[in-house]
N, C-alpha and C positions, 0 to 999 in steps of 0.2 A: 867439669871441670874437676879435677881430683887434689887432694891433699888441702892444705891449709892455705888459706886466702892472705893476700899481702896485707901488712898492716899501714895503716894511715890514720891521720887525724887533721881535724880543721880547728883552725885557730881563728876565733872571731877577732877582728881588729876594729880600732876607732871606736870601741862601745863606752869610753869613759870611765870604766871600772877601773880599779888599782892594778888587777890583772886580767889579761886578755882570757875569756872563756876558751878552753880547749874541750873538743868532743872527738871521742874515738869512733871511728867509721866502723860498723858493721856491713857485711856483704851486700843490704840491698838497705839503703839510709836514705830516708826522703826529709827534705828540708821545705817547711811551708807554715801556713797558720793552722790548719786542721790537726787538734790534738789526736784524733782517732787513726789519723792515716800518716803522721809524720813522727820520726824519731827524735828529730830538732824541730820544736815549734816555738815560733817567733811571735812577738806581741805585736798585732795588727796595730795598735794605737802607736806603736814607734815605729813600726816597717809597715806602711801602708802601701807600698809598691810590690811586696811580697804576696804571691798567690796562694791559695789554699794549699796546693800542693805543688811548690813551685821547681823542684829540681832532685834529682835522684843520683845517688852515688852507687855504683854497681861493680861487682868483679867480674871480669870477663878474660876468656883465653885472647891474647893478642896473637897475631900472624907468626910472631916467634916463638910460638908456644908456652910463652910464660904467662901468667896471669897478671893483669894489671887492673887498676881503679880506673873506671870511665865515670865522666861527668853526664848527665842527660837532662836538657831543659824539657820540662813536663808541659809545653806549649803555655808558658807563663804570660800572663797579660803584658808583663813591663819587660820581658827579656832576662837572661843569664847572661854574665860577661865572663869570659875568660882571658884574664890578661888585657884587659880592657877591650876586648873586641866582642861584640855581640855575637853569641853563637847560636846554631841551630842543631837541633837533634842531638847527637852524644859526640864526645871528644875524650880521648885518653889524657890522663893527667899525669904529672911529674911533680916531685917534690919542689916547693918554692913558687906552684902555680898560685895566682890570685885569682878569685870568684867574687863576683860581686851580684846580688840579687836585684835587678832594677837599675835605673840610671844611677840612683842615690841611695840604694838600699844597703842592707849589711854586708860586709866585706869579710872574705875569710882568707886565709892560707893554708894551702894544703901542707 
């Protein structure tokens, strides 16, 4: 892949905070509980359904020739849900997609 990667961010929702946290994605961005391996580290006491390395966001060349974001489940114990559907492997993302880590885990909007 050449050139700049497409920009994207994750907005974590339903946190109970005054403002939903927003995280800028980098080309290889992992979410989970393990501080040494993840760019977004979640609190295991609050999010027990999240795996040490739960999901990864990567930029890949799409068949159209344009670079796109892809979400990959990292064989998490409780699954990754994209738009309320349990996913396996990797799926391309679009603006407004909803991602949840585990059945009742943290939820994000791309």
